[in-house]
Structures are given as C-alpha cells and as structure tokens.
N, C-alpha and C positions, 0 to 999 in steps of 0.2 A: 485587427480590424477593428474600426471605429463603429458604433452603433449610430453615429449622427449621419444624417443625410439631410439634403437640401430639396424641398419640394418646390418644382417649378411649374408654373400654370400655362399651359400652351396657348397658341393664338386662336386655335380652331382650325389651323392648316398646318400639319406636320410638315408638309414640303417647305413651308416658309420659315418653320421653326428651324430646320436644319440648313436653311440658306440657299435654297435651291432657286435659281433665276427665275424660271417660269412657274413658280409655284402655283399660282392662280390656275394655269391651265393644267398642270398635274394633279391638282385635287379636283379639278372638273372631271378629268378622264378617269380618276379612280372612283369618282362617285357614280359616274355612268356605268363603269366597269361592275361596280358593287352590285348595281340594280340589274345588270344582265346576268350576273352570276346567280342571284337570287332568283330570278325568274326561272332560268335553267333548272336549278335545284328543286324549285316548287314544283316544276312540272316533270322532274324527273328526266330531262331531257340530256342525252349525251351530245357531244360536239358532232358527231355524225347524224343524230336524229334532229339537231337544231339547224344543220345545212339543209336536209332534206324539206324542213318546215318553212325554212326563210330564204333558201338559195344562197346564203352566205357560206363561204368555205369552212369546213369545220376546222381548218388550220387557224381561221380568225378566231372563232369561239376559244379554241386551246390556247390562243396567245393572250386573249381576254381571262380566261381562267388563271393563267400563270401570271398575270399582271404583267406583261411586256407590253405596253399601251404606246410606246413612242411611235408606233407606225399610224396610230390612230387619231383622226381629227374628231373634233367634237361633233361636227355633223355626221359624220360617218358612224359614230357610237348611236347617236339619236335616231338614224335612219335604222340601224341594226334593232334597236328598241321597237320603232315602229313596225319591221318585220316581224316582230314577235307580238303584235297586236297590242302594243302599250301606246298611250297617249303621253306624250311629254310636254310639260309646261315649263317655260325657262323664264328666270326673273334675273335681271341683270341690276347690280346696284354699281355705283361710282364713287369712290372717296378718293381724296388727295392722298398720294403716297406719304408715308413719314419716313423721314432719313435721319440717320444719326449725325451728329455733327460733321461738317466738311464733306458729307456723303452725296450731296446733292449734285447732280451733273451739271455742268456749265452750258446752259444753252443760249 
C-alpha cells in the first residue's frame, strides 16, 4: 500500500461533488434537517415529544433524524422549524452554471 494520497478540495456541496442531479436541493434539505435535529437534541426532545409539541407526526421526525429526506419539500421543513418556534431567514443567490466542455445543453 502506498503512503501517497491526493487531497481534493470540495465545492462546499458534497452532493454536487458526487454528481447528484439535484445537488442544491439536497444540500438545502440536509442543512434544514441538521438544524431540526440540533434543536431536538438541544431540547432533549424525542420524536414523540416533538410530535406533541408541534403536531407533526413522530414518523416525520424519525425520517429527518435518519436523513430520509426525499419526501420533504424545503417549505415543509421550514414550516417544521416554525412549529419548533424558530425563525428562518432564507437568502438565495443565482450564478450561471459551469459546464465541462460539450456538456452545455442545446436550448
């Protein structure tokens, strides 16, 4: 085994680095889920206690804790944060996509 390795700097979005098609959406959901989990942990809330507090099914909190986020929309996750008495500020920036040569779609 070689002692040599190559260090690669990521883009800041692991989903993009691994070539996921909806990487921005997945990254946003992951950030929101991490905040929901942080709040549950900080308050010592189980999924059942979170359900009683918010009216959101405990199975939804369980999915979030297990990073099964494909069923969640961004607005749904923001609403869950609101039910946990959190204010959410959203900032959106737009940049042209960068394509490798010949990857640009023909529009």
